[in-house]
VEXDREN-871198 format. One record per atom (N, C-alpha, C): residue in three letters; residue number from 0; chain; atom name; z, y, x. Coordinates in Angstrom, 2 decimals, decimal comma. Atoms other than C-alpha are relative to their C-alpha. Last residue first. Layout:
N
REC    aa     i   ch   at         Z         Y         X
REC   ALA   NUM    A   CA         Z         Y         X
...
***
This chain:
114
REC    aa     i   ch   at         Z         Y         X
REC   ASP   113    A    N      0,34     -1,44      0,04
REC   ASP   113    A   CA     25,15     32,57     57,18
REC   ASP   113    A    C      0,97      0,82      0,80
REC   ALA   112    A    N     -1,09     -0,88      0,41
REC   ALA   112    A   CA     25,43     28,92     58,13
REC   ALA   112    A    C     -0,45      1,45      0,02
REC   LEU   111    A    N     -0,04     -0,28      1,43
REC   LEU   111    A   CA     22,21     26,88     58,18
REC   LEU   111    A    C      1,09      0,96     -0,45
REC   ALA   110    A    N      1,31     -0,21      0,61
REC   ALA   110    A   CA     21,03     26,49     61,77
REC   ALA   110    A    C      0,09      0,52     -1,43
REC   ARG   109    A    N      0,63     -1,16     -0,61
REC   ARG   109    A   CA     24,41     27,00     63,47
REC   ARG   109    A    C     -1,36      0,30     -0,64
REC   TYR   108    A    N     -0,78     -1,21      0,29
REC   TYR   108    A   CA     26,17     24,66     61,08
REC   TYR   108    A    C     -0,70      1,24      0,54
REC   ILE   107    A    N      0,22     -0,30      1,42
REC   ILE   107    A   CA     23,44     22,02     61,33
REC   ILE   107    A    C      0,71      1,29     -0,37
REC   PHE   106    A    N      1,39     -0,45      0,15
REC   PHE   106    A   CA     23,50     22,14     65,15
REC   PHE   106    A    C     -0,28      0,41     -1,45
REC   THR   105    A    N      0,04     -1,33     -0,59
REC   THR   105    A   CA     27,31     21,93     65,11
REC   THR   105    A    C     -1,41      0,56     -0,10
REC   VAL   104    A    N     -0,53     -0,94      0,99
REC   VAL   104    A   CA     27,16     19,01     62,67
REC   VAL   104    A    C      0,03      1,42      0,54
REC   ILE   103    A    N      0,89     -0,09      1,17
REC   ILE   103    A   CA     24,80     17,18     65,01
REC   ILE   103    A    C      0,55      0,99     -1,02
REC   GLN   102    A    N      1,15     -0,82     -0,34
REC   GLN   102    A   CA     26,81     17,93     68,16
REC   GLN   102    A    C     -0,91      0,21     -1,22
REC   ALA   101    A    N     -0,47     -1,38     -0,18
REC   ALA   101    A   CA     30,02     16,62     66,60
REC   ALA   101    A    C     -1,16      0,93      0,35
REC   ARG   100    A    N     -0,16     -0,56      1,33
REC   ARG   100    A   CA     28,23     13,49     65,35
REC   ARG   100    A    C      0,47      1,45      0,09
REC   THR    99    A    N     -1,23      0,44      0,64
REC   THR    99    A   CA     27,16     12,85     68,91
REC   THR    99    A    C      0,05      0,60     -1,40
REC   CYS    98    A    N     -0,87     -1,03      0,57
REC   CYS    98    A   CA     23,55     13,32     69,85
REC   CYS    98    A    C      1,25     -0,65     -0,57
REC   ASP    97    A    N     -0,52      0,23      1,34
REC   ASP    97    A   CA     21,77     10,87     72,12
REC   ASP    97    A    C      0,89      1,15     -0,42
REC   ALA    96    A    N     -1,43      0,31      0,07
REC   ALA    96    A   CA     20,02     12,31     75,15
REC   ALA    96    A    C      0,42     -0,19     -1,45
REC   ALA    95    A    N     -0,21      1,41      0,28
REC   ALA    95    A   CA     16,21     12,06     75,06
REC   ALA    95    A    C      1,48     -0,38     -0,11
REC   PRO    94    A    N      0,51      0,42      1,31
REC   PRO    94    A   CA     15,62     15,80     74,71
REC   PRO    94    A    C      0,29     -1,46     -0,35
REC   SER    93    A    N     -0,39      1,41      0,15
REC   SER    93    A   CA     17,89     16,74     77,63
REC   SER    93    A    C     -0,46     -0,57     -1,33
REC   PHE    92    A    N     -0,36      0,21      1,39
REC   PHE    92    A   CA     17,36     20,50     77,22
REC   PHE    92    A    C      0,55     -1,40     -0,24
REC   THR    91    A    N      0,24      1,32      0,60
REC   THR    91    A   CA     17,27     21,45     80,87
REC   THR    91    A    C      0,48     -0,02     -1,45
REC   THR    90    A    N      1,39      0,44     -0,18
REC   THR    90    A   CA     16,83     24,78     82,71
REC   THR    90    A    C     -0,29     -1,39     -0,57
REC   ALA    89    A    N      0,94     -1,12      0,15
REC   ALA    89    A   CA     19,95     26,79     81,81
REC   ALA    89    A    C     -1,45     -0,44      0,07
REC   THR    88    A    N     -0,18     -0,93     -1,12
REC   THR    88    A   CA     21,92     23,59     81,30
REC   THR    88    A    C     -0,99      1,14     -0,24
REC   THR    87    A    N     -1,13      0,61     -0,70
REC   THR    87    A   CA     22,44     21,24     78,34
REC   THR    87    A    C      0,30      0,72      1,30
REC   GLY    86    A    N      0,38      1,00     -0,99
REC   GLY    86    A   CA     20,28     23,38     76,09
REC   GLY    86    A    C      1,23     -0,56      0,68
REC   ALA    85    A    N      0,43     -0,73     -1,19
REC   ALA    85    A   CA     21,26     26,62     74,37
REC   ALA    85    A    C     -0,53     -0,97      1,06
REC   THR    84    A    N     -0,42      0,61     -1,26
REC   THR    84    A   CA     21,57     25,17     70,92
REC   THR    84    A    C     -0,52      0,84      1,14
REC   VAL    83    A    N     -0,44      1,33      0,41
REC   VAL    83    A   CA     21,29     26,39     67,32
REC   VAL    83    A    C      0,52     -0,77      1,20
REC   GLY    82    A    N     -1,37      0,27     -0,41
REC   GLY    82    A   CA     21,17     29,96     68,58
REC   GLY    82    A    C      0,55     -1,33     -0,46
REC   GLU    81    A    N     -0,92     -0,18      1,13
REC   GLU    81    A   CA     18,07     30,88     66,58
REC   GLU    81    A    C      1,46     -0,28      0,35
REC   LYS    80    A    N      0,14     -1,38      0,52
REC   LYS    80    A   CA     15,88     31,40     69,67
REC   LYS    80    A    C      1,02      0,29     -1,08
REC   VAL    79    A    N     -0,58     -0,90     -1,00
REC   VAL    79    A   CA     17,19     28,18     71,24
REC   VAL    79    A    C     -0,02      1,44     -0,50
REC   ALA    78    A    N     -1,44      0,24     -0,02
REC   ALA    78    A   CA     16,53     26,15     68,09
REC   ALA    78    A    C      0,70      0,91      1,01
REC   TRP    77    A    N     -0,60     -0,60      1,19
REC   TRP    77    A   CA     13,07     27,70     67,69
REC   TRP    77    A    C      1,51     -0,12      0,05
REC   LEU    76    A    N      0,08     -1,45     -0,22
REC   LEU    76    A   CA     12,14     26,82     71,28
REC   LEU    76    A    C      0,58      0,77     -1,18
REC   VAL    75    A    N     -0,96     -0,36     -1,03
REC   VAL    75    A   CA     13,39     23,27     70,74
REC   VAL    75    A    C      0,01      1,52      0,21
REC   ALA    74    A    N     -1,32      0,13      0,60
REC   ALA    74    A   CA     11,47     22,90     67,47
REC   ALA    74    A    C      1,09      0,41      1,00
REC   ASN    73    A    N     -0,22     -1,15      0,87
REC   ASN    73    A   CA      8,31     24,26     69,07
REC   ASN    73    A    C      1,37     -0,04     -0,65
REC   THR    72    A    N     -0,06     -1,25     -0,76
REC   THR    72    A   CA      8,58     21,71     71,87
REC   THR    72    A    C      0,28      1,21     -0,88
REC   TYR    71    A    N     -1,20     -0,76      0,30
REC   TYR    71    A   CA      9,46     18,70     69,68
REC   TYR    71    A    C      0,06      1,37      0,68
REC   TYR    70    A    N     -0,07     -0,23      1,45
REC   TYR    70    A   CA      6,10     16,93     69,51
REC   TYR    70    A    C      1,15      0,93     -0,37
REC   ALA    69    A    N     -0,91      0,94      0,67
REC   ALA    69    A   CA      5,75     17,36     73,28
REC   ALA    69    A    C      0,09      0,35     -1,49
REC   ASP    68    A    N      0,69      0,75      1,05
REC   ASP    68    A   CA      2,65     19,30     74,43
REC   ASP    68    A    C      0,88     -1,03     -0,71
REC   ALA    67    A    N      0,67     -0,91      0,95
REC   ALA    67    A   CA      4,38     22,05     76,43
REC   ALA    67    A    C     -0,63     -0,75     -1,17
REC   ALA    66    A    N      1,43     -0,20     -0,27
REC   ALA    66    A   CA      6,66     19,49     78,08
REC   ALA    66    A    C     -0,63      0,86     -1,09
REC   VAL    65    A    N      0,68     -0,12      1,29
REC   VAL    65    A   CA     10,39     19,95     77,62
REC   VAL    65    A    C     -1,45      0,35      0,28
REC   ASP    64    A    N      0,14      1,33      0,61
REC   ASP    64    A   CA     12,24     18,66     80,71
REC   ASP    64    A    C     -0,58      0,04     -1,41
REC   THR    63    A    N      0,91      0,80     -0,82
REC   THR    63    A   CA     11,76     21,81     82,82
REC   THR    63    A    C     -0,24     -1,38     -0,60
REC   PHE    62    A    N     -0,44      1,35     -0,32
REC   PHE    62    A   CA     13,34     23,93     80,10
REC   PHE    62    A    C     -1,05     -0,80      0,77
REC   PRO    61    A    N     -0,78     -0,01     -1,23
REC   PRO    61    A   CA     13,00     27,73     79,96
REC   PRO    61    A    C      0,32     -1,40      0,54
REC   ASN    60    A    N     -0,70      1,27     -0,17
REC   ASN    60    A   CA     10,11     27,66     77,46
REC   ASN    60    A    C      0,77      0,01      1,32
REC   ALA    59    A    N      0,45      0,74     -1,17
REC   ALA    59    A   CA      9,14     31,24     76,63
REC   ALA    59    A    C      0,85     -1,25      0,16
REC   ALA    58    A    N     -0,76     -0,14     -1,24
REC   ALA    58    A   CA     10,05     32,28     73,12
REC   ALA    58    A    C     -0,65     -0,79      1,13
REC   THR    57    A    N      0,80     -0,72     -0,98
REC   THR    57    A   CA      7,40     32,48     70,40
REC   THR    57    A    C      0,70      0,18      1,34
REC   ALA    56    A    N     -0,91     -0,18     -1,12
REC   ALA    56    A   CA      8,74     29,88     68,01
REC   ALA    56    A    C     -0,80      0,63      1,13
REC   ALA    55    A    N      0,60     -0,23     -1,31
REC   ALA    55    A   CA      6,98     30,00     64,67
REC   ALA    55    A    C      1,09      0,21      1,04
REC   PRO    54    A    N      0,31     -1,38     -0,35
REC   PRO    54    A   CA      8,92     28,62     61,73
REC   PRO    54    A    C     -0,56      0,12      1,41
REC   SER    53    A    N      0,67     -0,11     -1,30
REC   SER    53    A   CA      8,59     24,92     60,92
REC   SER    53    A    C     -0,36      1,44      0,39
REC   LYS    52    A    N      1,44     -0,23      0,20
REC   LYS    52    A   CA      9,53     24,99     57,21
REC   LYS    52    A    C     -0,74      0,34      1,29
REC   GLN    51    A    N      0,14     -1,45      0,12
REC   GLN    51    A   CA     13,31     25,30     57,80
REC   GLN    51    A    C     -1,46      0,42     -0,13
REC   ALA    50    A    N     -0,70     -0,34      1,23
REC   ALA    50    A   CA     13,65     21,56     57,13
REC   ALA    50    A    C     -0,05      1,51     -0,26
REC   ARG    49    A    N      0,88      0,34      1,12
REC   ARG    49    A   CA     10,99     21,09     59,82
REC   ARG    49    A    C      0,65      0,33     -1,34
REC   TRP    48    A    N      1,14     -0,92     -0,06
REC   TRP    48    A   CA     13,11     22,95     62,36
REC   TRP    48    A    C     -0,96     -0,26     -1,17
REC   LEU    47    A    N     -0,45     -1,31      0,47
REC   LEU    47    A   CA     16,23     21,02     61,36
REC   LEU    47    A    C     -1,14      1,00     -0,07
REC   PHE    46    A    N     -0,37      0,11      1,42
REC   PHE    46    A   CA     14,53     17,63     61,67
REC   PHE    46    A    C      0,39      1,37     -0,56
REC   THR    45    A    N      1,26      0,09      0,74
REC   THR    45    A   CA     12,95     18,71     64,97
REC   THR    45    A    C      0,25     -0,15     -1,49
REC   VAL    44    A    N      0,51     -1,37      0,15
REC   VAL    44    A   CA     16,34     19,87     66,31
REC   VAL    44    A    C     -1,34      0,00     -0,74
REC   ILE    43    A    N     -0,88     -0,80      0,86
REC   ILE    43    A   CA     17,75     16,43     65,51
REC   ILE    43    A    C     -0,54      1,42     -0,16
REC   GLN    42    A    N      0,17      0,37      1,40
REC   GLN    42    A   CA     14,81     14,47     66,92
REC   GLN    42    A    C      0,83      0,89     -0,92
REC   ALA    41    A    N      1,33     -0,44      0,44
REC   ALA    41    A   CA     14,78     16,31     70,25
REC   ALA    41    A    C     -0,21     -0,29     -1,48
REC   ARG    40    A    N     -0,01     -1,46      0,17
REC   ARG    40    A   CA     18,55     15,89     70,69
REC   ARG    40    A    C     -1,34      0,52     -0,51
REC   ASN    39    A    N     -0,17     -0,76     -1,23
REC   ASN    39    A   CA     18,41     12,12     70,16
REC   ASN    39    A    C     -0,12      1,50     -0,30
REC   CYS    38    A    N      0,91     -1,13     -0,17
REC   CYS    38    A   CA     19,02     10,15     67,01
REC   CYS    38    A    C      0,27      0,69      1,33
REC   SER    37    A    N     -0,62     -1,27     -0,37
REC   SER    37    A   CA     20,60      6,71     66,85
REC   SER    37    A    C     -1,07      1,07      0,09
REC   GLU    36    A    N      0,25     -0,53     -1,34
REC   GLU    36    A   CA     18,89      3,87     65,01
REC   GLU    36    A    C      0,74      1,30      0,23
REC   SER    35    A    N     -1,13      0,33     -0,87
REC   SER    35    A   CA     20,45      2,19     61,97
REC   SER    35    A    C     -0,17      0,53      1,42
REC   PRO    34    A    N     -1,26     -0,58      0,46
REC   PRO    34    A   CA     18,15      3,84     59,41
REC   PRO    34    A    C      1,21     -0,29      0,88
REC   GLY    33    A    N     -0,99      0,23     -1,05
REC   GLY    33    A   CA     15,00      3,09     61,43
REC   GLY    33    A    C      1,37      0,53     -0,38
REC   PHE    32    A    N     -0,79     -1,22     -0,19
REC   PHE    32    A   CA     12,49      4,68     59,03
REC   PHE    32    A    C      0,99     -0,16      1,15
REC   THR    31    A    N     -1,43      0,13     -0,30
REC   THR    31    A   CA      9,78      2,03     59,02
REC   THR    31    A    C      0,64      1,37      0,20
REC   THR    30    A    N     -0,70      0,85      0,97
REC   THR    30    A   CA      6,33      1,66     57,41
REC   THR    30    A    C      1,49     -0,15      0,26
REC   ALA    29    A    N      0,52     -0,22      1,35
REC   ALA    29    A   CA      4,18      4,37     59,02
REC   ALA    29    A    C      0,79     -0,78     -1,05
REC   SER    28    A    N      1,38      0,49      0,09
REC   SER    28    A   CA      6,34      4,28     62,13
REC   SER    28    A    C     -0,46      0,29     -1,44
REC   THR    27    A    N      0,26      0,48     -1,36
REC   THR    27    A   CA      9,66      5,79     63,25
REC   THR    27    A    C     -1,36     -0,68      0,11
REC   GLY    26    A    N     -0,49      1,34     -0,30
REC   GLY    26    A   CA      9,81      7,84     60,08
REC   GLY    26    A    C     -0,30     -0,38      1,43
REC   ASN    25    A    N      1,08      0,92      0,31
REC   ASN    25    A   CA      7,63     10,82     59,19
REC   ASN    25    A    C      0,45     -1,44      0,19
REC   THR    24    A    N      0,23      1,14     -0,88
REC   THR    24    A   CA     10,51     13,23     59,04
REC   THR    24    A    C     -1,20     -0,80     -0,47
REC   VAL    23    A    N     -1,04     -0,04     -1,02
REC   VAL    23    A   CA     11,38     16,65     57,64
REC   VAL    23    A    C     -0,16     -1,14      1,00
REC   GLY    22    A    N      0,55     -0,11     -1,35
REC   GLY    22    A   CA      8,09     16,95     55,77
REC   GLY    22    A    C      1,02      0,08      1,11
REC   ASN    21    A    N     -0,09     -1,38     -0,46
REC   ASN    21    A   CA      9,68     17,68     52,40
REC   ASN    21    A    C     -0,44      0,18      1,44
REC   GLU    20    A    N      0,74     -0,86      0,94
REC   GLU    20    A   CA      8,60     14,42     50,72
REC   GLU    20    A    C     -0,03      1,46      0,45
REC   VAL    19    A    N      1,43      0,30     -0,12
REC   VAL    19    A   CA      9,73     12,44     53,77
REC   VAL    19    A    C     -0,82      0,96     -0,87
REC   ALA    18    A    N      0,43     -0,42     -1,33
REC   ALA    18    A   CA     13,15     14,10     53,94
REC   ALA    18    A    C     -1,49     -0,24      0,21
REC   TRP    17    A    N      0,06     -1,46     -0,04
REC   TRP    17    A   CA     13,63     13,77     50,18
REC   TRP    17    A    C     -0,55      0,48      1,34
REC   LEU    16    A    N      1,14     -0,37      0,83
REC   LEU    16    A   CA     12,80     10,04     50,30
REC   LEU    16    A    C     -0,19      1,52     -0,02
REC   VAL    15    A    N      1,21      0,34     -0,76
REC   VAL    15    A   CA     15,21      9,56     53,18
REC   VAL    15    A    C     -1,24      0,42     -0,78
REC   ALA    14    A    N      0,08     -0,94     -1,12
REC   ALA    14    A   CA     17,98     11,41     51,33
REC   ALA    14    A    C     -1,26     -0,25      0,83
REC   ASP    13    A    N      0,47     -1,30      0,51
REC   ASP    13    A   CA     17,32      9,47     48,11
REC   ASP    13    A    C     -0,16      1,02      1,12
REC   TYR    12    A    N      1,35      0,10      0,58
REC   TYR    12    A   CA     17,57      6,10     49,88
REC   TYR    12    A    C     -0,54      1,36     -0,44
REC   TYR    11    A    N      0,88     -0,98     -0,65
REC   TYR    11    A   CA     20,61      7,01     52,02
REC   TYR    11    A    C     -1,42      0,00     -0,57
REC   TYR    10    A    N     -0,55     -1,35      0,13
REC   TYR    10    A   CA     23,28      5,34     49,88
REC   TYR    10    A    C     -0,91      1,06      0,58
REC   SER     9    A    N     -0,82     -0,35     -1,16
REC   SER     9    A   CA     21,14      2,23     49,53
REC   SER     9    A    C      0,46      1,44     -0,12
REC   GLY     8    A    N     -1,42      0,09      0,26
REC   GLY     8    A   CA     20,02      1,45     45,98
REC   GLY     8    A    C      0,89      0,30      1,19
REC   ALA     7    A    N     -0,34     -0,70      1,24
REC   ALA     7    A   CA     16,43      0,70     46,90
REC   ALA     7    A    C      1,49     -0,21     -0,24
REC   PRO     6    A    N     -0,10      0,72      1,26
REC   PRO     6    A   CA     16,34     -0,63     50,45
REC   PRO     6    A    C      0,36      0,91     -1,18
REC   VAL     5    A    N     -0,90     -0,84      0,80
REC   VAL     5    A   CA     15,11      1,55     53,30
REC   VAL     5    A    C      0,10     -0,64     -1,38
REC   ASP     4    A    N     -1,38      0,21     -0,44
REC   ASP     4    A   CA     13,63     -0,83     55,90
REC   ASP     4    A    C      1,00      0,93     -0,70
REC   THR     3    A    N     -0,47      1,32      0,41
REC   THR     3    A   CA     10,25     -1,19     54,15
REC   THR     3    A    C      1,45     -0,25      0,39
REC   PHE     2    A    N     -0,64      0,77     -1,06
REC   PHE     2    A   CA      9,54      2,53     54,43
REC   PHE     2    A    C      0,58     -1,31     -0,53
REC   PRO     1    A    N      0,97      0,64     -0,89
REC   PRO     1    A   CA      6,95      4,32     52,27
REC   PRO     1    A    C      0,62     -0,96      1,01
REC   MET     0    A    N     -0,61      0,17     -1,30
REC   MET     0    A   CA      9,34      5,03     49,40
REC   MET     0    A    C     -0,99     -0,73      0,91
***
């Protein structure tokens, strides 16, 4: 476990370790995971995209608030292409907006359900 803020025996220890080992997350720094921090829309779609092995996203970027060089750009474009999310409007994704639990499970459902 590379993160000092993930105690052995915590209910999320194995999940965090799996996520790191599978390239889903790098943590909030080299030594922290931030288990009590909230996630935003960019982080959630990036987790899902990485869990799917970072598939190519060739769609044009319709969002004015998603910079071409942002760490989450390909994840956002993949999420839109796959129907995981359509953004908050036709031209905005709102990457910094916090995700509710309802939004997170909907993203997961849309990304993983057959």
